[in-house]
C-alpha positions as CSV (number, residue, x, y, z in Angstrom):
1,X,91.7,151.6,112.7
2,X,90.1,152.4,116.0
3,X,87.4,154.4,114.1
4,X,86.5,151.3,112.1
5,X,86.2,149.3,115.3
6,X,84.1,151.9,116.9
7,X,81.8,152.2,113.9
8,X,81.5,148.4,113.8
9,X,80.5,148.4,117.5
10,X,77.6,150.7,116.7
11,X,76.2,148.4,114.0
12,X,73.6,145.7,114.7
13,X,74.8,142.2,115.7
14,X,74.0,140.6,112.3
15,X,76.1,143.2,110.6
16,X,79.0,142.8,113.1
17,X,78.9,139.1,112.3
18,X,79.1,139.7,108.6
19,X,82.1,142.0,109.2
20,X,83.8,139.4,111.4
21,X,83.3,136.7,108.7
22,X,84.6,139.0,105.9
23,X,87.7,139.9,107.9
24,X,88.4,136.3,108.9
25,X,88.1,135.2,105.2
26,X,90.3,138.0,104.1
27,X,93.0,137.2,106.6
28,X,92.9,133.5,105.8
29,X,93.2,134.3,102.1
30,X,96.2,136.6,102.8
31,X,97.9,133.8,104.7
32,X,97.3,131.3,102.0
33,X,98.6,133.6,99.3
34,X,101.7,134.4,101.4
35,X,102.3,130.7,102.0
36,X,102.1,130.0,98.2
37,X,104.2,132.9,97.2
38,X,107.0,132.1,99.8
39,X,107.3,128.6,98.6
40,X,105.2,126.6,101.2
41,X,103.3,124.9,98.3
42,X,104.6,124.2,94.9
43,X,101.5,123.5,92.9
44,X,102.1,122.0,89.5
45,X,105.8,121.5,90.0
46,X,106.9,117.9,90.5
47,X,109.5,117.3,93.1
48,X,112.7,115.7,91.8
49,X,112.9,112.0,92.5
50,X,115.8,110.9,94.7
51,X,118.3,108.7,93.0
52,X,118.4,105.1,94.3
53,X,121.8,104.0,95.3
54,X,122.3,100.3,95.9
55,X,124.3,99.7,99.0
56,X,125.0,96.1,99.7
57,X,127.6,96.8,102.4
58,X,125.1,98.7,104.7
59,X,124.3,96.7,107.9
60,X,120.8,95.6,108.7
61,X,119.0,97.9,111.1
62,X,118.7,95.3,113.8
63,X,122.3,94.2,113.6
64,X,123.4,97.9,113.8
65,X,121.3,98.4,116.8
66,X,122.7,95.2,118.4
67,X,126.2,96.4,117.7
68,X,125.5,99.8,119.2
69,X,124.1,98.3,122.4
70,X,126.9,95.7,122.8
71,X,129.5,98.4,122.3
72,X,127.8,100.5,124.9
73,X,127.5,97.6,127.3
74,X,131.3,96.9,126.9
75,X,132.1,100.5,127.6
76,X,129.9,100.5,130.6
77,X,131.6,97.4,131.9
78,X,135.0,99.0,131.5
79,X,133.8,102.1,133.4
80,X,132.4,100.0,136.2
81,X,135.7,98.1,136.5
82,X,137.7,101.4,136.6
83,X,135.4,102.8,139.3
84,X,135.7,99.6,141.4
85,X,139.6,99.8,141.1
86,X,139.5,103.4,142.3
87,X,137.2,102.4,145.1
88,X,139.5,99.6,146.2
89,X,142.5,101.9,146.5
C-alpha cells in the first residue's frame, strides 16, 4: 500500500487528482453497496402497512398531560407537607 502512495506522490498533480477522485468514487460505491446488502435500503419491497386499531377509550393527549402534571403537583404538595412536618419537629 505504501508503494502505491509513493508512486502516486511522484505523479503530476493532475494525475494525483484523478487518482483521488477514482478512489473516492470507489469507496463511496463500496459503502452504498454494503448499505444496500446489509438492509439499509429495501428497494422494490413495500413495507407492510400497520394495522389500524380503533381505541375509543384512549385519553386525549392534552387531558393525559394535564392528568400527569396534576398528579405530579399533588405528589409534590405531599412531599412539601412531609418535609415541613419533619422541620417542625
